[in-house]
Legacy VTK file of the C-alpha trace (Angstrom):
# vtk DataFile Version 3.0
C-alpha trace
ASCII
DATASET POLYDATA
POINTS 414 float
-37.080 61.425 49.921
-33.863 59.911 51.133
-35.045 56.487 49.981
-35.829 57.798 46.484
-32.437 59.525 46.323
-30.673 56.311 47.327
-32.465 54.306 44.667
-31.751 56.983 42.062
-28.053 57.029 42.939
-27.908 53.219 42.838
-29.519 53.147 39.407
-27.114 55.795 38.088
-24.107 53.954 39.473
-25.299 50.609 38.072
-25.865 52.170 34.665
-22.421 53.743 34.751
-20.837 50.428 35.672
-22.638 48.611 32.820
-21.598 51.265 30.279
-18.026 51.166 31.553
-17.982 47.381 31.344
-19.249 47.468 27.777
-16.595 50.009 26.801
-13.843 48.002 28.482
-15.068 44.788 26.852
-14.970 46.488 23.447
-11.363 47.495 24.023
-10.028 44.131 25.261
-9.432 41.953 22.199
-6.090 40.832 23.561
-7.789 39.180 26.522
-10.954 37.653 25.201
-11.351 37.664 21.429
-8.129 37.679 19.463
-5.908 36.008 22.078
-7.989 34.751 25.020
-6.302 33.154 27.972
-5.964 29.363 28.062
-8.561 28.883 30.783
-11.119 30.750 28.702
-10.808 28.374 25.753
-9.986 25.139 27.542
-12.484 22.308 27.773
-14.421 24.172 30.473
-14.176 27.574 28.794
-15.817 29.600 26.043
-14.833 27.452 23.047
-16.095 24.316 24.741
-19.335 25.987 25.796
-20.499 26.059 22.180
-18.643 23.050 20.847
-20.009 20.742 23.529
-23.403 21.414 21.983
-22.482 21.544 18.293
-19.492 19.200 17.863
-19.040 17.483 21.245
-16.614 14.798 20.080
-13.828 17.299 19.399
-14.049 18.594 22.970
-13.852 15.068 24.356
-10.837 14.306 22.172
-9.126 17.545 23.183
-9.649 16.727 26.870
-7.848 13.398 26.340
-4.929 14.963 24.501
-1.414 15.778 25.590
-2.129 19.331 24.478
-4.845 19.689 27.116
-2.641 18.258 29.872
0.082 20.862 29.269
-2.300 23.796 28.879
-2.232 24.228 25.113
-5.375 26.178 24.263
-7.628 26.114 21.216
-6.195 29.456 20.070
-2.638 28.142 20.318
-3.486 25.863 17.388
-6.277 27.779 15.660
-4.719 31.214 16.048
-4.003 33.241 12.912
-0.450 32.962 11.561
1.286 35.223 9.045
0.086 34.478 5.547
-3.104 32.704 6.622
-6.637 33.711 5.727
-8.523 34.983 8.770
-11.949 33.904 9.910
-14.185 35.849 12.276
-15.719 33.179 14.474
-18.210 34.387 17.076
-16.016 37.192 18.301
-12.722 35.362 17.810
-10.240 35.949 15.007
-8.859 32.561 13.976
-7.206 30.917 10.999
-9.617 29.790 8.300
-7.625 26.539 8.031
-5.201 24.901 10.456
-2.095 23.736 8.576
1.415 22.551 9.308
2.312 26.233 9.800
0.279 26.235 13.008
1.876 23.023 14.249
5.425 24.144 13.529
5.104 26.949 16.091
5.977 24.313 18.698
7.168 21.404 16.551
9.608 23.146 14.235
12.218 20.369 14.043
9.566 17.763 13.250
8.213 19.982 10.481
11.676 20.502 8.960
12.256 16.744 8.941
8.842 16.163 7.410
9.638 18.592 4.576
12.601 16.403 3.570
10.458 13.269 3.393
8.422 11.731 0.595
5.350 12.394 2.726
5.781 16.088 1.883
5.833 17.593 -1.634
6.629 14.298 -3.462
3.396 12.753 -2.163
1.137 15.417 -3.665
3.227 15.838 -6.822
2.758 12.117 -7.505
-0.829 13.049 -8.390
-0.797 16.721 -9.356
2.750 17.237 -10.596
4.815 20.385 -9.997
2.182 22.984 -10.903
0.667 23.533 -7.382
4.100 24.215 -5.838
6.229 27.352 -5.822
9.601 27.310 -7.557
11.287 27.394 -4.148
9.310 24.399 -2.899
10.136 22.395 -6.012
13.840 23.240 -5.761
13.969 22.303 -2.069
12.350 18.901 -2.536
14.328 18.061 -5.665
17.503 18.215 -3.581
16.314 15.191 -1.638
14.087 13.422 -4.180
15.218 14.199 -7.746
12.356 13.991 -10.226
9.723 13.418 -7.548
8.223 16.937 -7.646
9.472 18.469 -10.894
7.192 16.244 -12.939
3.928 16.319 -14.932
0.584 15.339 -13.395
-0.208 11.643 -13.098
-1.810 10.641 -16.389
-3.594 7.596 -14.999
-5.258 9.765 -12.353
-6.249 12.266 -15.038
-7.896 9.524 -17.074
-9.770 8.262 -14.010
-11.238 11.733 -13.552
-11.601 14.629 -11.136
-14.029 12.861 -8.809
-11.720 9.844 -8.472
-8.818 12.140 -7.639
-10.783 14.134 -5.056
-12.279 11.169 -3.200
-9.510 8.690 -3.940
-5.962 9.830 -4.706
-6.078 13.111 -2.799
-7.435 11.482 0.347
-3.960 10.107 0.994
-1.670 12.248 -1.132
-2.886 15.531 0.387
-0.512 14.837 3.269
1.962 16.735 1.067
-0.399 19.341 -0.380
0.923 22.916 -0.483
-1.071 25.349 1.640
-1.967 28.951 0.828
0.169 30.140 3.760
3.354 28.730 2.172
3.574 25.609 4.315
3.234 22.048 3.054
1.090 19.258 4.388
-1.046 18.513 7.380
0.220 16.839 10.543
-3.299 15.681 11.377
-3.146 12.997 8.679
-1.212 10.871 11.180
-1.905 12.490 14.562
-5.602 13.457 14.125
-6.956 16.943 14.639
-7.961 17.245 18.309
-6.470 14.173 19.930
-3.021 15.050 18.488
-1.907 11.575 19.497
1.540 9.980 19.423
-0.126 6.649 20.139
-2.362 6.978 17.091
0.619 7.754 14.853
2.361 4.601 16.105
-0.496 2.264 15.243
0.056 0.199 12.068
-3.571 0.746 11.078
-2.975 4.503 10.955
-0.252 4.034 8.351
-2.435 1.397 6.719
-5.060 3.999 5.821
-2.835 4.859 2.855
-0.154 2.181 2.721
-2.447 -0.611 1.579
-3.748 -2.204 -1.575
-2.022 -3.806 -4.547
0.436 -1.006 -5.318
1.804 -0.501 -1.798
0.506 -3.303 0.390
2.596 -2.523 3.469
-0.203 -2.999 5.999
-1.175 -6.380 4.541
2.469 -7.454 4.533
2.994 -6.252 8.103
-0.059 -8.113 9.388
1.216 -11.331 7.828
4.746 -10.859 9.169
6.042 -12.067 12.528
6.186 -8.435 13.648
2.494 -7.947 12.938
1.431 -11.195 14.598
3.408 -10.387 17.746
2.070 -6.831 17.842
-1.536 -8.015 17.709
-0.824 -10.469 20.523
0.874 -7.891 22.776
-0.884 -4.673 21.801
-2.574 -4.170 25.180
0.722 -4.484 27.055
2.512 -1.726 25.137
3.024 1.906 26.062
2.350 3.394 22.631
2.132 6.897 24.062
5.704 6.916 25.415
7.899 9.958 24.768
9.660 9.343 21.414
12.947 10.639 22.805
12.926 8.096 25.628
11.235 5.147 23.961
12.632 1.745 24.996
11.846 -1.899 24.312
10.107 -1.943 27.685
7.502 0.364 26.099
7.403 -1.400 22.741
9.120 -4.806 22.567
7.556 -5.369 19.125
7.980 -2.862 16.267
5.296 -1.055 14.324
5.799 0.991 11.155
6.762 4.052 13.202
9.266 2.080 15.291
11.339 1.132 12.267
10.947 4.269 10.186
10.738 7.111 12.712
11.193 6.291 16.398
14.239 6.726 18.616
14.239 3.201 20.000
17.479 2.181 21.696
19.161 5.546 21.257
18.530 5.909 17.528
17.563 9.487 16.691
13.885 10.360 16.292
12.899 11.581 12.823
9.835 12.694 10.868
11.667 12.020 7.612
10.211 8.623 6.776
12.793 8.260 3.982
15.802 8.530 6.291
16.218 4.786 6.907
15.316 3.564 3.397
18.203 2.275 1.287
16.390 1.550 -2.033
13.831 3.310 -4.232
11.464 0.350 -3.853
8.482 2.144 -5.393
10.255 2.558 -8.748
9.831 0.152 -11.650
13.531 -0.656 -11.472
14.780 -0.119 -7.920
18.217 1.401 -7.475
20.108 2.257 -4.327
19.369 5.653 -2.857
22.272 8.136 -2.624
22.176 7.664 1.165
22.240 3.854 0.854
25.014 3.132 3.382
23.896 5.567 6.076
20.223 4.698 5.637
20.902 0.978 5.968
23.082 1.532 9.021
20.310 3.600 10.637
17.690 0.923 10.013
19.983 -1.883 11.146
20.540 0.003 14.405
16.795 -0.260 15.058
16.841 -3.975 14.167
19.663 -4.393 16.671
17.233 -3.930 19.551
15.852 -7.411 18.820
18.188 -9.187 16.398
21.869 -10.032 16.170
23.950 -8.321 13.493
24.403 -11.620 11.639
20.645 -12.152 11.483
20.004 -8.614 10.213
22.792 -8.778 7.624
21.437 -12.084 6.283
17.916 -10.625 6.119
19.167 -7.675 4.063
21.117 -9.940 1.723
18.006 -12.003 0.998
15.870 -8.890 0.485
18.389 -7.324 -1.876
18.490 -10.557 -3.871
14.714 -10.220 -4.401
15.207 -6.626 -5.564
17.853 -7.753 -8.061
15.747 -10.583 -9.502
12.661 -8.362 -9.687
14.641 -5.697 -11.531
15.719 -8.291 -14.088
12.125 -9.364 -14.736
10.858 -5.810 -14.987
13.644 -4.896 -17.400
12.680 -7.846 -19.584
9.065 -6.658 -19.600
10.215 -3.121 -20.347
12.240 -4.353 -23.339
9.067 -5.937 -24.745
7.161 -2.668 -24.393
9.996 -0.540 -25.789
10.159 -2.814 -28.833
6.446 -2.320 -29.487
6.717 1.448 -29.211
9.786 1.541 -31.459
7.908 -0.470 -34.099
4.908 1.894 -33.872
2.703 -0.975 -32.757
1.439 1.100 -29.815
0.148 4.662 -29.820
1.981 7.364 -27.825
-1.163 7.990 -25.757
-1.014 6.432 -22.280
-3.354 3.654 -21.156
-5.351 3.307 -24.352
-4.382 -0.304 -25.103
-4.764 -3.443 -22.944
-1.082 -4.361 -22.908
-0.225 -1.019 -21.286
-2.354 -1.919 -18.280
-0.750 -5.361 -18.126
2.726 -3.826 -18.069
1.698 -1.207 -15.495
0.326 -3.903 -13.209
3.517 -5.871 -13.766
5.862 -3.414 -12.115
3.476 -1.170 -10.188
1.646 -4.001 -8.413
3.522 -7.308 -8.532
7.052 -5.928 -8.716
6.546 -3.520 -5.852
4.796 -6.167 -3.779
7.636 -8.661 -4.131
10.208 -6.058 -3.083
8.214 -4.679 -0.155
7.421 -8.208 0.988
11.110 -9.076 1.038
12.062 -6.078 3.161
9.116 -6.479 5.553
9.108 -10.219 6.157
5.977 -11.073 4.174
6.722 -14.442 2.573
3.365 -14.791 0.809
3.798 -11.383 -0.781
7.244 -12.259 -2.073
5.877 -15.484 -3.532
2.188 -15.678 -4.551
1.404 -11.955 -4.633
4.800 -11.155 -6.127
6.981 -13.604 -8.014
4.161 -15.900 -9.134
2.367 -12.925 -10.661
5.599 -11.694 -12.248
6.054 -15.084 -13.874
2.452 -15.379 -15.080
2.160 -11.796 -16.298
5.411 -12.005 -18.245
3.952 -14.906 -20.200
0.850 -12.805 -20.873
2.943 -9.815 -21.956
4.851 -11.936 -24.456
1.610 -13.347 -25.868
0.008 -9.909 -26.208
3.134 -8.535 -27.880
3.234 -11.419 -30.362
-0.445 -10.893 -31.138
0.232 -7.224 -31.936
3.150 -8.103 -34.212
1.106 -10.737 -36.027
-1.811 -8.358 -36.504
0.543 -5.684 -37.851
2.213 -8.119 -40.264
-1.116 -9.402 -41.600
-3.580 -6.510 -41.482
-7.204 -7.284 -42.198
-8.739 -5.987 -45.436
LINES 1 415
414 0 1 2 3 4 5 6 7 8 9 10 11 12 13 14 15 16 17 18 19 20 21 22 23 24 25 26 27 28 29 30 31 32 33 34 35 36 37 38 39 40 41 42 43 44 45 46 47 48 49 50 51 52 53 54 55 56 57 58 59 60 61 62 63 64 65 66 67 68 69 70 71 72 73 74 75 76 77 78 79 80 81 82 83 84 85 86 87 88 89 90 91 92 93 94 95 96 97 98 99 100 101 102 103 104 105 106 107 108 109 110 111 112 113 114 115 116 117 118 119 120 121 122 123 124 125 126 127 128 129 130 131 132 133 134 135 136 137 138 139 140 141 142 143 144 145 146 147 148 149 150 151 152 153 154 155 156 157 158 159 160 161 162 163 164 165 166 167 168 169 170 171 172 173 174 175 176 177 178 179 180 181 182 183 184 185 186 187 188 189 190 191 192 193 194 195 196 197 198 199 200 201 202 203 204 205 206 207 208 209 210 211 212 213 214 215 216 217 218 219 220 221 222 223 224 225 226 227 228 229 230 231 232 233 234 235 236 237 238 239 240 241 242 243 244 245 246 247 248 249 250 251 252 253 254 255 256 257 258 259 260 261 262 263 264 265 266 267 268 269 270 271 272 273 274 275 276 277 278 279 280 281 282 283 284 285 286 287 288 289 290 291 292 293 294 295 296 297 298 299 300 301 302 303 304 305 306 307 308 309 310 311 312 313 314 315 316 317 318 319 320 321 322 323 324 325 326 327 328 329 330 331 332 333 334 335 336 337 338 339 340 341 342 343 344 345 346 347 348 349 350 351 352 353 354 355 356 357 358 359 360 361 362 363 364 365 366 367 368 369 370 371 372 373 374 375 376 377 378 379 380 381 382 383 384 385 386 387 388 389 390 391 392 393 394 395 396 397 398 399 400 401 402 403 404 405 406 407 408 409 410 411 412 413
């Protein structure tokens, strides 16, 4: 009898404990579902338990990251922020999409600097125009980049079609896409999603994912330049993961894109505004000095000063600016030809419906840009054969096409 009673009591107690545990578990979202502790979602915890089976690479990348080493958990990045759409994910409430809003929780100064750059709203507006942005976002960006966001959609992209935009243009330009939560852009375009790597963002090939090709051939120019050759030779000896605030030439004796445009090498301030050290609007058909010309050039020259004497850097800038001036003159001559044809009604108002319009577009958008970028990045072949030679040859073609149009207009066929 006593044995039966003992078993009965044990069963009752066990049942009570299970029921109590279930009730407690239901009432503990702050611990385990909405905001679990770091050790429950770290690489050995609950998130990793599933993701090691379903998407194992992201767990491996997280384990290698700086975030993992300092105890940043999955929910610290994927947690729901104000204004974000929620997603119920196997008992966890997370953000349906991780955006710059999530990153700026810890990296607020970097996000503010990014917002001032052409990587932000101007990048996406270059394809989609002002329509996707709020009035406040347009006004903010126009303070720093007049005309870069308050603009119509890109007509060439529209003519190429929706599929070309989605798989082509947007693949790069979405770095400045507005998000539903009110933020702009995605930090993972440069740092990757789960590795969150400074080293990755410093690699020239990371920038070269977008800054390549005939209209902005920075990666090709860099690889030809002395900087690029030296980097490839010394890559394995560099500390590309060094703290940006304490980066020295001992870590990186050879510059990459990030060194010149963003890093704090030699005491220069770190910035995520990639426009901060640019003195010209090189992407424009006719390149003028930016409003911040003097300060921007001083900032860039300070970076150059880690390797070069002031006389060397000043001479380099003088030569580069001479290329900008001569390129502007050639582009203006080509523009005069086109303006004359439009004024004489020899071309329709519709964009890109006549061969000469493509020739003129290539003239400034490809060859003009290439010559100017080559000059400022030390790419001799791009100043010459991929730049000035093409400018010379295409100007001859433009003149011939224009004369053909005038002749055809003067002697119309019956």
